[in-house]
VEXDO-838245 format. One record per atom (N, C-alpha, C): residue number from 1; atom name; x negated, y negated, z. Coordinates in steps of 0.001 Angstrom, whole numbers. Layout:
N
i;at;px;py;pz
NUM;CA;X;Y;Z $
...
This chain:
110
i;at;px;py;pz
1;N;-93139;-87870;91906 $
1;CA;-92974;-87189;90628 $
1;C;-91630;-86480;90620 $
2;N;-90896;-86591;89530 $
2;CA;-89579;-85998;89413 $
2;C;-89669;-84627;88756 $
3;N;-88924;-83690;89289 $
3;CA;-88772;-82395;88646 $
3;C;-87596;-82532;87691 $
4;N;-87842;-82437;86421 $
4;CA;-86804;-82626;85412 $
4;C;-86036;-81339;85129 $
5;N;-86037;-80443;86098 $
5;CA;-85381;-79138;85954 $
5;C;-85937;-78353;84770 $
6;N;-87207;-78528;84522 $
6;CA;-87876;-77782;83459 $
6;C;-88381;-76475;84049 $
7;N;-87992;-75398;83409 $
7;CA;-88436;-74080;83864 $
7;C;-89761;-73778;83184 $
8;N;-90786;-73547;83978 $
8;CA;-92101;-73258;83408 $
8;C;-92381;-71763;83464 $
9;N;-93228;-71331;82578 $
9;CA;-93602;-69933;82494 $
9;C;-94507;-69591;83671 $
10;N;-94249;-68478;84331 $
10;CA;-95027;-68099;85510 $
10;C;-96131;-67097;85190 $
11;N;-96030;-66429;84038 $
11;CA;-97014;-65416;83683 $
11;C;-97686;-65796;82357 $
12;N;-98969;-65546;82264 $
12;CA;-99720;-65872;81058 $
12;C;-99252;-65016;79886 $
13;N;-99014;-65664;78762 $
13;CA;-98648;-64945;77546 $
13;C;-99900;-64611;76761 $
14;N;-99926;-63414;76179 $
14;CA;-101053;-62997;75347 $
14;C;-100557;-62813;73922 $
15;N;-101332;-63289;72941 $
15;CA;-100937;-63113;71539 $
15;C;-100880;-61626;71181 $
16;N;-99929;-61262;70327 $
16;CA;-99757;-59876;69898 $
16;C;-99511;-59831;68397 $
17;N;-99689;-58671;67838 $
17;CA;-99316;-58413;66445 $
17;C;-98530;-57115;66408 $
18;N;-97298;-57203;66819 $
18;CA;-96418;-56035;66832 $
18;C;-95155;-56355;66041 $
19;N;-94550;-55328;65502 $
19;CA;-93285;-55495;64793 $
19;C;-92231;-54648;65487 $
20;N;-91017;-55124;65425 $
20;CA;-89923;-54392;66035 $
20;C;-88599;-54967;65580 $
21;N;-87601;-54794;66413 $
21;CA;-86259;-55290;66121 $
21;C;-85680;-55922;67375 $
22;N;-84763;-56856;67156 $
22;CA;-83993;-57431;68249 $
22;C;-82550;-57031;68014 $
23;N;-81919;-56485;69031 $
23;CA;-80522;-56065;68927 $
23;C;-79662;-56998;69770 $
24;N;-78652;-57571;69134 $
24;CA;-77661;-58403;69818 $
24;C;-76293;-57875;69424 $
25;N;-75523;-57430;70410 $
25;CA;-74232;-56778;70166 $
25;C;-74452;-55618;69205 $
26;N;-73884;-55660;68002 $
26;CA;-74045;-54539;67067 $
26;C;-75029;-54855;65949 $
27;N;-75657;-56041;65980 $
27;CA;-76567;-56437;64906 $
27;C;-78020;-56269;65326 $
28;N;-78845;-55778;64398 $
28;CA;-80291;-55680;64611 $
28;C;-80991;-56495;63535 $
29;N;-81994;-57265;63943 $
29;CA;-82801;-58005;62969 $
29;C;-84273;-57660;63181 $
30;N;-85015;-57615;62090 $
30;CA;-86455;-57358;62158 $
30;C;-87145;-58551;62801 $
31;N;-88176;-58262;63572 $
31;CA;-88883;-59324;64278 $
31;C;-90369;-59011;64367 $
32;N;-91146;-60070;64502 $
32;CA;-92581;-59951;64758 $
32;C;-92821;-60537;66143 $
33;N;-93499;-59781;66991 $
33;CA;-93800;-60246;68344 $
33;C;-95009;-61160;68261 $
34;N;-94820;-62399;68685 $
34;CA;-95886;-63400;68622 $
34;C;-96762;-63372;69859 $
35;N;-96121;-63324;71026 $
35;CA;-96859;-63230;72283 $
35;C;-95958;-62646;73344 $
36;N;-96601;-62188;74429 $
36;CA;-95865;-61431;75432 $
36;C;-96566;-61540;76775 $
37;N;-95766;-61488;77831 $
37;CA;-96290;-61404;79193 $
37;C;-95422;-60388;79929 $
38;N;-95716;-60188;81193 $
38;CA;-94902;-59241;81954 $
38;C;-93515;-59795;82264 $
39;N;-93303;-61086;81994 $
39;CA;-91985;-61667;82280 $
39;C;-91184;-62032;81036 $
40;N;-91819;-62073;79861 $
40;CA;-91076;-62461;78674 $
40;C;-91835;-62260;77391 $
41;N;-91169;-62629;76297 $
41;CA;-91706;-62353;74975 $
41;C;-91240;-63444;74013 $
42;N;-92081;-63788;73052 $
42;CA;-91707;-64720;71986 $
42;C;-91741;-63961;70671 $
43;N;-90695;-64129;69886 $
43;CA;-90540;-63400;68641 $
43;C;-90288;-64339;67483 $
44;N;-90659;-63891;66298 $
44;CA;-90252;-64560;65071 $
44;C;-89287;-63599;64387 $
45;N;-88051;-64036;64180 $
45;CA;-87045;-63158;63577 $
45;C;-87005;-63364;62067 $
46;N;-86789;-62285;61328 $
46;CA;-86820;-62316;59862 $
46;C;-85511;-62816;59256 $
47;N;-84426;-62774;60020 $
47;CA;-83136;-63293;59570 $
47;C;-82422;-63848;60802 $
48;N;-81423;-64718;60605 $
48;CA;-80762;-65335;61762 $
48;C;-80161;-64308;62716 $
49;N;-80310;-64567;64004 $
49;CA;-79800;-63663;65037 $
49;C;-78398;-64060;65491 $
50;N;-78043;-65325;65399 $
50;CA;-76725;-65833;65796 $
50;C;-76386;-65472;67240 $
51;N;-77341;-65680;68134 $
51;CA;-77133;-65450;69572 $
51;C;-77579;-66708;70309 $
52;N;-76756;-67176;71213 $
52;CA;-77043;-68408;71951 $
52;C;-77940;-68128;73153 $
53;N;-78518;-69199;73696 $
53;CA;-79276;-69073;74943 $
53;C;-78359;-68463;75997 $
54;N;-78922;-67533;76770 $
54;CA;-78137;-66833;77780 $
54;C;-77586;-65500;77303 $
55;N;-77704;-65230;75987 $
55;CA;-77211;-63960;75437 $
55;C;-78138;-62822;75828 $
56;N;-77550;-61684;76154 $
56;CA;-78317;-60491;76496 $
56;C;-78696;-59752;75214 $
57;N;-79978;-59377;75106 $
57;CA;-80480;-58696;73912 $
57;C;-81375;-57530;74310 $
58;N;-81703;-56719;73319 $
58;CA;-82684;-55651;73485 $
58;C;-83772;-55855;72445 $
59;N;-85007;-55571;72831 $
59;CA;-86139;-55593;71911 $
59;C;-86580;-54147;71753 $
60;N;-86718;-53708;70522 $
60;CA;-87122;-52336;70235 $
60;C;-88435;-52356;69469 $
61;N;-89467;-51719;70001 $
61;CA;-90771;-51651;69329 $
61;C;-91424;-50323;69683 $
62;N;-92099;-49733;68701 $
62;CA;-92698;-48412;68907 $
62;C;-93643;-48360;70106 $
63;N;-94534;-49336;70248 $
63;CA;-95526;-49309;71331 $
63;C;-94960;-49752;72681 $
64;N;-93730;-50278;72693 $
64;CA;-93145;-50797;73932 $
64;C;-91925;-50028;74403 $
65;N;-91219;-49404;73492 $
65;CA;-89943;-48778;73843 $
65;C;-88840;-49825;73718 $
66;N;-87818;-49699;74544 $
66;CA;-86692;-50638;74540 $
66;C;-86816;-51547;75756 $
67;N;-86819;-52862;75505 $
67;CA;-86895;-53857;76574 $
67;C;-85593;-54653;76596 $
68;N;-85112;-54960;77790 $
68;CA;-83862;-55702;77956 $
68;C;-84179;-57102;78462 $
69;N;-83465;-58100;77911 $
69;CA;-83707;-59460;78355 $
69;C;-82601;-60414;77967 $
70;N;-82881;-61693;78235 $
70;CA;-81933;-62774;77984 $
70;C;-82636;-63843;77146 $
71;N;-81971;-64319;76118 $
71;CA;-82531;-65386;75292 $
71;C;-82604;-66660;76121 $
72;N;-83782;-67277;76165 $
72;CA;-83984;-68531;76899 $
72;C;-84088;-69723;75958 $
73;N;-84606;-69506;74744 $
73;CA;-84674;-70575;73754 $
73;C;-84718;-69980;72354 $
74;N;-84347;-70791;71379 $
74;CA;-84374;-70390;69982 $
74;C;-84617;-71644;69147 $
75;N;-85597;-71571;68227 $
75;CA;-85921;-72746;67419 $
75;C;-86653;-72326;66145 $
76;N;-86144;-72732;64990 $
76;CA;-86795;-72492;63693 $
76;C;-87219;-71037;63482 $
77;N;-86331;-70097;63736 $
77;CA;-86637;-68692;63489 $
77;C;-87462;-68022;64567 $
78;N;-87684;-68722;65659 $
78;CA;-88411;-68140;66790 $
78;C;-87486;-68070;67995 $
79;N;-87697;-67044;68812 $
79;CA;-86829;-66798;69956 $
79;C;-87681;-66462;71173 $
80;N;-87356;-67054;72311 $
80;CA;-88013;-66727;73573 $
80;C;-87066;-65939;74451 $
81;N;-87524;-64816;74943 $
81;CA;-86678;-63918;75737 $
81;C;-87341;-63653;77079 $
82;N;-86573;-63813;78135 $
82;CA;-87031;-63482;79484 $
82;C;-86528;-62076;79803 $
83;N;-87448;-61209;80236 $
83;CA;-87064;-59838;80546 $
83;C;-86179;-59791;81788 $
84;N;-85284;-58800;81812 $
84;CA;-84477;-58567;83006 $
84;C;-85406;-58170;84141 $
85;N;-85306;-58839;85293 $
85;CA;-86203;-58496;86405 $
85;C;-85951;-57101;86973 $
86;N;-84756;-56563;86790 $
86;CA;-84458;-55244;87351 $
86;C;-84585;-54131;86313 $
87;N;-85236;-54423;85180 $
87;CA;-85453;-53385;84167 $
87;C;-86871;-52843;84305 $
88;N;-87217;-51922;83444 $
88;CA;-88574;-51355;83437 $
88;C;-89531;-52183;82597 $
89;N;-89107;-53352;82134 $
89;CA;-89913;-54147;81204 $
89;C;-91301;-54439;81747 $
90;N;-91407;-54834;83007 $
90;CA;-92716;-55171;83588 $
90;C;-93676;-53990;83474 $
91;N;-93221;-52797;83811 $
91;CA;-94067;-51607;83733 $
91;C;-94393;-51254;82286 $
92;N;-93417;-51400;81385 $
92;CA;-93642;-51079;79978 $
92;C;-94667;-52023;79362 $
93;N;-94561;-53309;79665 $
93;CA;-95502;-54286;79110 $
93;C;-96889;-54084;79714 $
94;N;-96968;-53847;81022 $
94;CA;-98259;-53597;81666 $
94;C;-98928;-52370;81045 $
95;N;-98149;-51328;80783 $
95;CA;-98684;-50121;80163 $
95;C;-99183;-50414;78752 $
96;N;-98424;-51211;77989 $
96;CA;-98868;-51587;76638 $
96;C;-100213;-52303;76700 $
97;N;-100346;-53290;77586 $
97;CA;-101600;-54036;77676 $
97;C;-102745;-53140;78148 $
98;N;-102455;-52172;78980 $
98;CA;-103503;-51283;79491 $
98;C;-103976;-50296;78427 $
99;N;-103057;-49757;77616 $
99;CA;-103421;-48651;76733 $
99;C;-103435;-48960;75239 $
100;N;-102657;-49937;74777 $
100;CA;-102501;-50124;73335 $
100;C;-102999;-51464;72809 $
101;N;-102949;-52508;73614 $
101;CA;-103203;-53861;73137 $
101;C;-104636;-54042;72658 $
102;N;-104768;-54681;71494 $
102;CA;-106073;-55076;70971 $
102;C;-106047;-56593;70895 $
103;N;-107134;-57226;71291 $
103;CA;-107181;-58692;71258 $
103;C;-106910;-59201;69846 $
104;N;-106117;-60220;69745 $
104;CA;-105765;-60815;68454 $
104;C;-106699;-61984;68209 $
105;N;-107457;-61900;67137 $
105;CA;-108357;-62982;66758 $
105;C;-107639;-63907;65787 $
106;N;-107841;-65198;65914 $
106;CA;-107214;-66131;64959 $
106;C;-107718;-65853;63538 $
107;N;-106809;-66003;62578 $
107;CA;-107178;-65832;61183 $
107;C;-107331;-67217;60571 $
108;N;-108501;-67490;60047 $
108;CA;-108783;-68790;59470 $
108;C;-108605;-68749;57961 $
109;N;-107936;-69759;57436 $
109;CA;-107769;-69845;55975 $
109;C;-109087;-70272;55338 $
110;N;-109337;-69778;54156 $
110;CA;-110577;-70133;53458 $
110;C;-110334;-71249;52499 $
């Protein structure tokens, strides 16, 4: 079997319903947090971010504080960010899941 140099996620992502902002350089865009783990986060941005993969960004959310990371992918208004391993992100996310997170139930259309 060949390893196609595909980087796989090492931590389970949990669905979330949080709102915040993504800051890249001097620009901030509104975002909705789709899912999160202790190693990364997936967001839906409300307007184009204009940041390439590998760009350093900050995520700002009331229940999380400020998280630092690097964009790993971007597609159709969604962005995947890997947290900086030497930041407090792991502790901040663990604290959020311990004290604030409520399970997200799927919403079915009628």
